[in-house]
MIVEXZA-566870 format. One record per residue: z, x, y of N, C-alpha, C in turn; residue in three letters. Coordinates in steps of 0.001 Angstrom, whole numbers. Layout:
% residues N
FILUM;Z;X;Y;Z;X;Y;Z;X;Y;ALA
...
***
This chain:
% residues 296
FILUM;155644;22066;111743;154634;21283;112487;154842;19802;112189;MET
FILUM;154895;18982;113242;155118;17553;113066;153882;16888;112471;SER
FILUM;154091;15693;111892;152985;14939;111320;151969;14578;112399;LEU
FILUM;152440;14228;113608;151535;13836;114697;150630;14994;115110;GLN
FILUM;151181;16194;115236;150362;17338;115622;149399;17718;114512;SER
FILUM;149802;17505;113257;148925;17793;112139;147738;16838;112118;LEU
FILUM;148025;15543;112340;146949;14550;112357;145991;14784;113521;LEU
FILUM;146516;15273;114639;145688;15495;115829;144623;16554;115595;ALA
FILUM;144871;17399;114598;143893;18451;114302;142720;17942;113464;LYS
FILUM;142875;16771;112864;141789;16216;112063;140660;15737;112978;LEU
FILUM;139367;15888;112538;138220;15515;113386;137908;14034;113397;PRO
FILUM;138821;13193;112887;138564;11756;112829;139890;11013;112880;PHE
FILUM;139793;9682;113046;140995;8859;113002;141458;8405;114371;GLY
FILUM;142149;7247;114452;142610;6696;115732;143667;7544;116411;PRO
FILUM;144310;8429;115666;145335;9296;116253;144741;10471;117027;TRP
FILUM;143452;10704;116834;142822;11832;117510;142461;11423;118936;ARG
FILUM;142977;12121;119900;142695;11830;121301;141265;12210;121645;LYS
FILUM;140556;11292;122285;139165;11563;122650;139099;12680;123683;ALA
FILUM;138032;13472;123587;137851;14558;124536;137405;14036;125891;GLY
FILUM;137424;14887;126916;137016;14474;128259;135556;14026;128272;PRO
FILUM;135271;13029;129098;133946;12410;129130;133135;12886;130331;LEU
FILUM;131849;13176;130089;130887;13487;131146;129644;12640;130902;VAL
FILUM;129259;11829;131863;128042;11030;131747;126839;11867;132182;SER
FILUM;125722;11682;131485;124521;12489;131717;123343;11574;132042;VAL
FILUM;122655;11866;133128;121453;11117;133526;120292;12088;133634;VAL
FILUM;119195;11761;132996;118003;12612;133056;117055;12084;134131;ARG
FILUM;116679;12954;135094;115736;12617;136154;114502;13480;135954;LEU
FILUM;113485;12898;135319;112308;13647;134901;111033;13027;135450;THR
FILUM;110134;13866;135947;108806;13416;136355;108579;13506;137849;GLY
FILUM;107405;13074;138253;107033;13058;139664;107807;11951;140366;VAL
FILUM;108272;12221;141577;109093;11259;142316;108186;10296;143079;ILE
FILUM;108394;9034;142877;107566;8001;143495;107449;6823;142554;GLY
FILUM;106776;5789;142996;106622;4605;142160;105771;4928;140943;GLN
FILUM;106187;4430;139786;105461;4692;138553;104546;3552;138177;GLY
FILUM;104239;3467;136903;103362;2427;136391;103564;2298;134896;GLY
FILUM;102724;1515;134210;102932;1274;132787;102753;2511;131925;PRO
FILUM;101992;3505;132404;101773;4710;131614;102400;5930;132280;PHE
FILUM;103153;5738;133313;103698;6857;134078;105077;6483;134588;ARG
FILUM;106062;7260;134216;107431;6948;134615;107792;7723;135872;SER
FILUM;107427;7179;137018;107785;7821;138265;109257;7608;138575;GLY
FILUM;109846;8554;139304;111247;8440;139696;111339;7714;141030;LEU
FILUM;112003;6591;141048;112212;5834;142277;113626;5280;142262;SER
FILUM;114122;4917;143431;115471;4362;143497;115568;3092;142657;LEU
FILUM;114536;2246;142707;114566;1002;141939;114712;1277;140451;ALA
FILUM;114073;2354;139989;114123;2659;138571;115409;3326;138127;GLY
FILUM;115956;4206;138956;117117;4988;138513;118458;4410;138961;VAL
FILUM;118450;3493;139926;119718;2933;140414;120573;2326;139301;ALA
FILUM;119990;1522;138379;120830;974;137298;121434;2072;136416;PRO
FILUM;120677;3148;136179;121183;4253;135370;122352;4943;136073;LEU
FILUM;122204;5142;137377;123268;5794;138140;124532;4940;138161;LEU
FILUM;124354;3635;138321;125517;2735;138322;126269;2828;136992;GLU
FILUM;125527;2863;135894;126152;2969;134576;126790;4332;134371;ARG
FILUM;126151;5373;134915;126678;6725;134743;128018;6899;135445;ALA
FILUM;128167;6293;136608;129404;6446;137377;130457;5393;137034;PHE
FILUM;130136;4478;136134;131030;3354;135850;132300;3718;135089;ALA
FILUM;132247;4602;134074;133466;4843;133270;134626;5358;134108;PRO
FILUM;135810;4867;133811;137004;5339;134508;137507;6626;133851;LYS
FILUM;138093;7466;134640;138730;8691;134147;137750;9692;133544;ASP
FILUM;136465;9541;133802;135549;10578;133327;135660;11803;134237;GLN
FILUM;135303;12953;133699;135484;14200;134422;134367;14506;135398;LYS
FILUM;133157;14071;135075;132015;14418;135929;130801;13604;135523;ALA
FILUM;129782;13655;136386;128451;13138;136068;127485;14309;136155;VAL
FILUM;126651;14455;135145;125684;15549;135105;124267;15004;135241;ALA
FILUM;123473;15649;136068;122074;15288;136263;121201;16362;135628;LEU
FILUM;120306;15960;134734;119315;16885;134193;118029;16643;134972;ILE
FILUM;117588;17639;135734;116453;17465;136644;115261;18278;136167;ILE
FILUM;114135;17610;136070;112884;18278;135710;111768;17604;136492;ASN
FILUM;111557;18051;137732;110605;17379;138618;109950;18373;139575;SER
FILUM;108617;18237;139781;107920;19080;140752;107976;18512;142162;PRO
FILUM;108616;17341;142313;108704;16712;143629;107907;15429;143697;GLY
FILUM;107571;15040;144911;106843;13788;145118;107239;13159;146437;GLY
FILUM;107532;11879;146421;107842;11133;147634;109134;11614;148292;SER
FILUM;109080;12041;149559;110314;12437;150243;111250;11253;150473;PRO
FILUM;110685;10080;150654;111524;8893;150883;112339;8569;149636;VAL
FILUM;111668;8514;148479;112389;8215;147239;113372;9327;146902;GLN
FILUM;113019;10576;147212;113942;11692;146991;115220;11479;147796;SER
FILUM;115056;11126;149069;116212;10923;149939;117044;9722;149490;ALA
FILUM;116380;8642;149091;117102;7439;148684;117901;7674;147402;LEU
FILUM;117301;8351;146432;118010;8620;145179;119191;9558;145426;ILE
FILUM;118951;10614;146215;120025;11567;146513;121181;10884;147234;ALA
FILUM;120867;10012;148174;121919;9298;148909;122721;8396;147971;LYS
FILUM;122046;7718;147053;122769;6847;146128;123708;7667;145245;ARG
FILUM;123260;8825;144819;124120;9703;144015;125366;10102;144798;ILE
FILUM;125161;10516;146060;126303;10920;146876;127241;9747;147150;ARG
FILUM;126695;8571;147430;127522;7397;147698;128409;7080;146497;ASP
FILUM;127825;7104;145303;128588;6791;144098;129615;7878;143797;LEU
FILUM;129236;9139;144024;130161;10245;143766;131394;10140;144656;ALA
FILUM;131183;9800;145926;132303;9690;146849;133131;8434;146590;GLU
FILUM;132440;7356;146205;133155;6109;145904;134044;6254;144675;GLU
FILUM;133511;6908;143637;134241;7039;142371;135087;8315;142296;LYS
FILUM;134942;9186;143302;135693;10451;143319;135403;11284;142069;LYS
FILUM;134123;11416;141760;133692;12142;140570;132759;13279;140993;VAL
FILUM;132983;14501;140517;132076;15606;140846;130746;15458;140113;PRO
FILUM;129696;15998;140718;128350;15901;140152;127802;17312;139927;VAL
FILUM;127234;17521;138740;126603;18788;138389;125118;18535;138153;PHE
FILUM;124258;19413;138666;122820;19309;138417;122392;20478;137549;ALA
FILUM;121540;20189;136566;121003;21210;135678;119480;21168;135741;PHE
FILUM;118886;22238;136256;117433;22310;136425;116796;22774;135123;CYS
FILUM;115744;22070;134703;115016;22486;133515;113775;23278;133940;GLU
FILUM;112565;22809;133614;111356;23549;133995;111268;23731;135502;ASP
FILUM;111552;22663;136236;111422;22747;137688;112364;21779;138389;ALA
FILUM;112939;22258;139480;113611;21413;140459;113032;21874;141779;ALA
FILUM;111820;21414;142045;111052;21917;143184;110749;20782;144150;ALA
FILUM;110679;21137;145429;110383;20168;146478;111358;18989;146348;SER
FILUM;110846;17766;146141;111746;16624;145999;112699;16761;144835;GLY
FILUM;112294;17512;143796;113194;17760;142676;114410;18559;143104;GLY
FILUM;114208;19510;144029;115350;20265;144544;116187;19400;145479;TYR
FILUM;115530;18494;146196;116257;17530;147040;117265;16760;146182;TRP
FILUM;116816;16318;144992;117719;15609;144089;118856;16509;143632;LEU
FILUM;118532;17772;143323;119562;18708;142868;120638;18909;143930;ALA
FILUM;120237;18868;145192;121193;19075;146284;122204;17945;146400;CYS
FILUM;121951;16838;145718;122933;15744;145716;124150;16118;144872;ALA
FILUM;124027;17169;144058;125130;17594;143200;126069;18535;143946;ALA
FILUM;127284;18637;143445;128257;19570;144008;127997;20987;143530;ASP
FILUM;127419;21104;142335;127027;22403;141801;125643;22280;141179;GLU
FILUM;124836;23326;141324;123485;23350;140767;123378;24526;139806;ILE
FILUM;122923;24246;138587;122737;25265;137563;121286;25255;137103;TRP
FILUM;120809;26383;136628;119419;26482;136200;119272;27517;135098;ALA
FILUM;118142;27500;134445;117783;28530;133482;117171;29713;134235;ASP
FILUM;117165;30880;133609;116562;32037;134254;115103;31802;134622;GLU
FILUM;114402;30986;133825;112975;30755;134054;112678;29451;134784;SER
FILUM;113711;28720;135188;113484;27484;135949;112830;27797;137287;SER
FILUM;111950;26889;137731;111340;26998;139056;112193;26192;140030;ILE
FILUM;112669;26864;141095;113592;26231;142040;113110;26480;143466;VAL
FILUM;113241;25474;144315;112923;25656;145733;111782;24783;146193;GLY
FILUM;110760;25413;146777;109613;24710;147360;110075;23726;148429;SER
FILUM;110921;24228;149344;111469;23384;150402;110438;23303;151519;ILE
FILUM;109515;22386;151371;108433;22221;152332;107796;20856;152150;GLY
FILUM;106717;20616;152864;106019;19330;152809;104528;19605;152678;VAL
FILUM;103853;18857;151810;102423;19066;151606;101697;17724;151586;VAL
FILUM;100502;17712;152140;99603;16556;152056;98236;17088;151663;SER
FILUM;97494;16307;150918;96169;16758;150494;95203;15592;150454;SER
FILUM;93937;15909;150468;92898;14886;150416;91542;15540;150252;GLY
FILUM;90491;14763;150444;89127;15264;150305;88307;14852;151518;PHE
FILUM;87317;15659;151842;86352;15299;152870;85014;15007;152221;GLY
FILUM;84621;13746;152175;83424;13341;151440;82278;12905;152345;LEU
FILUM;82426;13101;153666;81397;12583;154570;80050;13263;154352;HIS
FILUM;80038;14570;154067;78775;15273;153842;78115;14799;152558;ALA
FILUM;78930;14496;151555;78399;14034;150273;77689;12697;150413;LEU
FILUM;78321;11747;151111;77698;10428;151209;76463;10475;152109;ILE
FILUM;76463;11364;153109;75266;11516;153944;74107;12061;153123;GLU
FILUM;74400;13005;152246;73373;13611;151418;72721;12583;150510;ARG
FILUM;73475;11568;150122;72947;10546;149217;72536;9275;149958;HIS
FILUM;72445;9373;151260;71946;8247;152043;72877;7063;152097;GLY
FILUM;74174;7311;151998;75154;6224;152039;75693;6117;153461;ILE
FILUM;75659;4916;154006;76143;4682;155358;77572;4158;155317;GLU
FILUM;78458;4838;156027;79861;4442;156084;80065;3469;157231;ARG
FILUM;80609;2286;156957;80891;1290;157986;82388;1046;158026;ARG
FILUM;82987;1326;159180;84434;1225;159324;84748;636;160686;LEU
FILUM;85523;-429;160714;85845;-1118;161966;87363;-1180;162118;TYR
FILUM;87854;-814;163276;89295;-832;163509;89615;-1420;164880;THR
FILUM;90827;-1909;165019;91394;-2272;166313;92536;-1301;166547;ALA
FILUM;92355;-390;167493;93304;696;167679;92607;2003;167347;GLY
FILUM;92499;2906;168307;91685;4100;168108;92309;5090;167140;ASP
FILUM;93581;4898;166781;94220;5802;165838;94598;5108;164530;LYS
FILUM;93982;3962;164301;94268;3239;163074;93818;4043;161853;LYS
FILUM;92700;4734;161975;92192;5573;160883;91963;6974;161437;VAL
FILUM;92886;7876;161130;92796;9233;161657;92259;10234;160643;LEU
FILUM;92491;9970;159363;92110;10935;158328;91327;10244;157218;LEU
FILUM;90311;9496;157595;89444;8826;156631;88635;9874;155863;ASP
FILUM;88714;9920;154530;88005;10943;153763;86478;10821;153834;PRO
FILUM;85970;9669;154274;84529;9468;154359;83991;9715;155760;PHE
FILUM;84853;10183;156663;84457;10493;158031;84800;11951;158334;SER
FILUM;84115;12566;159292;84445;13947;159667;85906;14041;160118;PRO
FILUM;86524;15176;159856;87915;15377;160202;88119;15338;161713;GLU
FILUM;89180;14650;162149;89494;14539;163566;90661;15469;163914;ARG
FILUM;90523;16189;165018;91582;17102;165437;92880;16364;165740;GLU
FILUM;92771;15201;166382;93992;14457;166690;94637;13912;165422;ASP
FILUM;93821;13636;164407;94361;13188;163131;95155;14286;162436;GLY
FILUM;94616;15503;162445;95304;16642;161841;96600;16933;162594;VAL
FILUM;96550;16878;163927;97745;17135;164732;98826;16105;164441;ALA
FILUM;98416;14847;164301;99375;13783;164009;100027;14010;162646;HIS
FILUM;99223;14388;161661;99742;14623;160319;100723;15793;160317;LEU
FILUM;100385;16864;161012;101263;18032;161050;102594;17704;161734;LYS
FILUM;102549;16871;162759;103789;16465;163419;104657;15635;162473;ALA
FILUM;104019;14764;161715;104745;13957;160737;105364;14853;159666;LEU
FILUM;104585;15830;159183;105108;16758;158183;106315;17533;158722;GLN
FILUM;106229;17927;159992;107337;18681;160595;108616;17844;160617;ALA
FILUM;108493;16548;160910;109658;15668;160920;110287;15569;159531;ASP
FILUM;109447;15386;158516;109949;15290;157140;110579;16613;156711;VAL
FILUM;109942;17714;157096;110473;19043;156748;111860;19247;157354;HIS
FILUM;112034;18817;158592;113342;18949;159241;114413;18159;158498;GLU
FILUM;114052;16966;158031;115011;16158;157275;115387;16863;155970;ALA
FILUM;114400;17460;155320;114634;18194;154074;115562;19388;154339;PHE
FILUM;115268;20154;155372;116084;21319;155705;117519;20915;156042;LYS
FILUM;117667;19814;156754;119006;19343;157111;119806;18994;155861;ALA
FILUM;119146;18390;154879;119808;18043;153618;120290;19306;152907;MET
FILUM;119432;20310;152833;119793;21549;152144;120935;22254;152876;VAL
FILUM;120853;22324;154195;121930;22967;154970;123259;22254;154754;ARG
FILUM;123224;20923;154786;124450;20140;154668;125088;20291;153288;ALA
FILUM;124270;20325;152258;124793;20355;150901;125120;21759;150410;ARG
FILUM;124332;22761;150835;124553;24124;150336;125422;24956;151272;ARG
FILUM;125356;24662;152564;126240;25304;153527;126239;26822;153463;GLY
FILUM;127435;27405;153415;127578;28858;153443;127163;29521;152138;THR
FILUM;126837;28720;151121;126374;29325;149864;124961;29890;150008;ARG
FILUM;124222;29425;151014;122881;29955;151255;122996;31374;151800;LEU
FILUM;122290;32299;151174;122342;33699;151601;121005;34206;152130;THR
FILUM;119923;33517;151807;118618;33919;152313;118431;33468;153749;GLY
FILUM;117472;34058;154442;117155;33630;155806;116456;32280;155764;SER
FILUM;116586;31512;156834;115926;30207;156881;114412;30367;156818;GLU
FILUM;113904;31436;157397;112462;31675;157363;111974;31785;155923;GLU
FILUM;112769;32424;155078;112394;32576;153674;112679;31304;152886;GLU
FILUM;113869;30761;153059;114281;29611;152268;113408;28390;152510;LEU
FILUM;113017;28173;153766;112314;26950;154125;110813;27164;154321;PHE
FILUM;110295;28218;153699;108862;28530;153824;107999;27702;152886;SER
FILUM;108629;26997;151949;107874;26272;150933;107703;27071;149659;GLY
FILUM;108190;28324;149649;108088;29160;148455;109056;28666;147383;ALA
FILUM;108804;29070;146150;109711;28732;145052;109955;29973;144209;PHE
FILUM;111085;29959;143496;111528;31147;142781;112047;30777;141397;TRP
FILUM;112142;31797;140527;112776;31625;139218;114292;31668;139398;ALA
FILUM;115005;31346;138315;116440;31138;138389;117258;32250;139013;GLY
FILUM;117038;33496;138603;117869;34597;139116;117684;34788;140618;ARG
FILUM;116445;34728;141086;116204;34872;142519;116790;33687;143275;LYS
FILUM;116681;32486;142715;117267;31295;143353;118780;31456;143474;ALA
FILUM;119407;32072;142464;120842;32318;142512;121178;33324;143614;LEU
FILUM;120372;34366;143729;120608;35379;144758;120459;34799;146162;ALA
FILUM;119579;33807;146312;119357;33182;147616;120384;32093;147924;LEU
FILUM;121202;31750;146942;122213;30719;147158;121701;29313;146960;GLY
FILUM;120517;29169;146381;119970;27835;146135;120626;27167;144938;LEU
FILUM;121167;27958;144017;121878;27424;142868;123212;28157;142751;ILE
FILUM;124094;27640;141889;125431;28211;141748;125602;29063;140508;ASP
FILUM;124684;28948;139554;124824;29743;138349;123685;29516;137389;GLY
FILUM;123617;30355;136363;122629;30247;135295;123327;29699;134064;LEU
FILUM;122801;28634;133502;123417;28039;132327;122824;26687;132014;GLY
FILUM;123116;26187;130809;122626;24882;130378;123758;23868;130367;ASP
FILUM;123385;22629;130254;124344;21522;130332;125506;21686;129361;LEU
FILUM;125210;21845;128087;126267;21861;127068;127206;23045;127267;ARG
FILUM;126649;24211;127488;127486;25408;127633;128381;25324;128857;SER
FILUM;127807;24907;129984;128581;24852;131220;129665;23783;131137;VAL
FILUM;129338;22612;130595;130320;21539;130509;131441;21879;129528;MET
FILUM;131104;22563;128447;132155;22978;127505;133031;24061;128119;ARG
FILUM;132418;24950;128882;133201;25970;129540;134116;25403;130615;GLY
FILUM;133680;24311;131264;134449;23715;132351;135518;22746;131826;ARG
FILUM;135172;21938;130809;136073;20866;130382;136551;21000;128935;PHE
FILUM;136199;22079;128279;136675;22299;126922;135636;21956;125865;GLY
FILUM;135845;22485;124671;134863;22317;123600;134777;20888;123093;GLU
FILUM;135767;20081;123387;135755;18690;122907;135155;17726;123926;ARG
FILUM;134532;18266;124958;133935;17396;125970;132883;16501;125328;VAL
FILUM;132856;15246;125749;131883;14277;125233;130786;14067;126278;ARG
FILUM;129549;14301;125884;128406;14116;126768;127773;12760;126474;LEU
FILUM;127957;11824;127382;127461;10452;127211;126133;10311;127950;ARG
FILUM;125052;10249;127207;123721;10165;127814;123422;8724;128192;VAL
FILUM;123096;8504;129458;122760;7173;129958;121252;7113;130124;VAL
FILUM;120608;6211;129404;119156;6126;129480;118692;4684;129491;GLN
FILUM;117484;4521;129979;116917;3181;130122;116094;2856;128893;GLN
FILUM;116330;1694;128359;115550;1259;127203;114538;220;127653;GLU
FILUM;113279;509;127319;112231;-422;127714;111168;-450;126635;ARG
FILUM;110837;-1633;126179;109857;-1764;125111;108496;-1245;125548;SER
FILUM;107879;-399;124701;106543;100;125011;105538;-1043;125099;MET
FILUM;105691;-2058;124230;104777;-3204;124300;104871;-3896;125646;LEU
FILUM;106098;-4064;126147;106287;-4735;127422;105693;-3924;128557;ARG
FILUM;105794;-2584;128477;105225;-1729;129519;103709;-1876;129561;ARG
FILUM;103101;-2163;128413;101652;-2307;128363;101204;-3740;128618;LEU
FILUM;102146;-4645;128865;101789;-6046;129051;101444;-6714;127743;GLY
FILUM;102015;-6219;126629;101725;-6759;125311;102935;-7492;124768;LEU
FILUM;102689;-8322;123792;103780;-8963;123069;103394;-8998;121598;ARG
FILUM;104382;-9119;120734;104113;-9157;119303;103512;-10509;118935;ALA
FILUM;102373;-10487;118236;101729;-11719;117790;102085;-12022;116350;GLY
FILUM;101315;-12898;115723;101565;-13238;114333;101407;-11995;113474;ASN
FILUM;102289;-11835;112518;102237;-10664;111671;102593;-9390;112409;GLY
FILUM;103304;-9535;113556;103748;-8397;114365;102601;-7612;114990;ASN
FILUM;101402;-8157;114991;100281;-7477;115644;100381;-7706;117142;ALA
FILUM;100319;-6655;117970;100463;-6832;119415;99272;-7552;120021;PRO
FILUM;99531;-8507;120885;98478;-9206;121609;98815;-9197;123083;THR
FILUM;97782;-9325;123923;98005;-9350;125362;98674;-10654;125769;LEU
FILUM;99659;-10546;126642;100290;-11735;127177;99288;-12501;128038;GLU
FILUM;99544;-13788;128201;98662;-14618;129012;98540;-14058;130421;ALA
FILUM;97312;-13897;130896;97076;-13401;132242;97195;-11905;132386;GLY
FILUM;97399;-11204;131261;97634;-9761;131362;96365;-8938;131185;ALA
FILUM;95225;-9568;130848;94007;-8811;130569;93554;-7985;131771;HIS
FILUM;93475;-8637;132932;93036;-7917;134120;94068;-6867;134528;GLU
FILUM;95342;-7212;134409;96394;-6258;134761;96346;-5046;133851;ALA
FILUM;96022;-5283;132578;95946;-4181;131617;94796;-3251;131972;PHE
FILUM;93649;-3822;132332;92495;-3004;132718;92789;-2219;133987;ALA
FILUM;93416;-2886;134964;93788;-2187;136197;94768;-1058;135905;ASP
FILUM;95662;-1308;134964;96658;-293;134630;96011;944;134025;ALA
FILUM;94967;734;133215;94272;1871;132626;93630;2741;133702;LEU
FILUM;93004;2101;134686;92376;2852;135776;93437;3575;136593;VAL
FILUM;94517;2866;136930;95584;3464;137723;96242;4612;136971;ALA
FILUM;96364;4446;135643;97001;5492;134848;96199;6780;134886;ALA
FILUM;94871;6653;134820;94023;7844;134864;94182;8566;136198;ALA
FILUM;94194;7804;137291;94337;8412;138612;95710;9056;138770;ARG
FILUM;96753;8365;138342;98095;8888;138509;98364;10074;137590;LYS
FILUM;97682;10094;136435;97821;11260;135563;97275;12497;136245;SER
FILUM;96172;12340;136976;95624;13465;137732;96575;13877;138848;LEU
FILUM;97183;12899;139503;98148;13200;140562;99332;13976;139998;ASP
FILUM;99829;13529;138837;100959;14214;138203;100585;15630;137821;ASP
FILUM;99402;15777;137242;98942;17114;136841;98871;18032;138054;TRP
FILUM;98361;17522;139170;98248;18340;140376;99624;18755;140890;ALA
FILUM;100593;17840;140807;101952;18148;141286;102569;19275;140470;ALA
FILUM;102409;19238;139143;102946;20309;138307;102117;21585;138459;TRP
FILUM;100795;21443;138607;99914;22606;138669;100195;23492;139875;ALA
FILUM;100657;22903;140966;100936;23716;142153;102091;24682;141929;LYS
FILUM;102868;24445;140850;103943;25352;140487;103520;26308;139362;LEU
FILUM;102263;26168;138923;101789;26989;137817;102264;26499;136480;GLY
FILUM;102664;25219;136393;103190;24650;135147;102229;23615;134585;LEU
***
């Protein structure tokens, strides 16, 4: 055995050739604009991460770890398109790994990958569109509250929660949902193609399934986790390079370090901080509702 081959077996040193590289990006949470206490997934937020993930030369792949119940269809489409654009530009394959859920918009993101993997207990699918709200007109009438609403344009306010439900408003909303649903279905058809084995009536009903059933329907390509699949594909020496965003918690709260390192509010941040607390409470409920519809 030559000295060079002997040295190559050592786990350290400049003579040891680095293993194949795979960049990893985690896409976690409800899709949509976030806030100081809520990390929503949006193109503005994840674009820098994606650019960094696809930047290395000669890497073998980019892996997406997806854990999302869905959210904004627009942001889902924009993020997925950016992933595909970068994959085609850099000629790099993309793998998606579903954790707790890749549902609704989360599955839209997964479809940006060339292969989709999941755990047996992952929730996958929910290829549909949902809108929700409240009807409070009876409540305010009961308490003697008069609703005053003025518009220019008879369809400017179709689904006001403080007014009785309008049939034309519901019809308009359903037509809008149908358009978004068609775009979602087109994305799934284009990306999954002949791998889909279930009927369209079943696949696009809005239902969701655990990993094994999703595999049988052709929604995913296999059962497995990131490390195992990447080592099986590229060898045991594969390097998983995690790309993540670093952001100071103080800065997210509108705080800065004061004397003695005690955090103080930045100038003009008092009102923004109070607004953020209110918004955080509302968005936390929104996030909870998004996960709850999957039973999670």
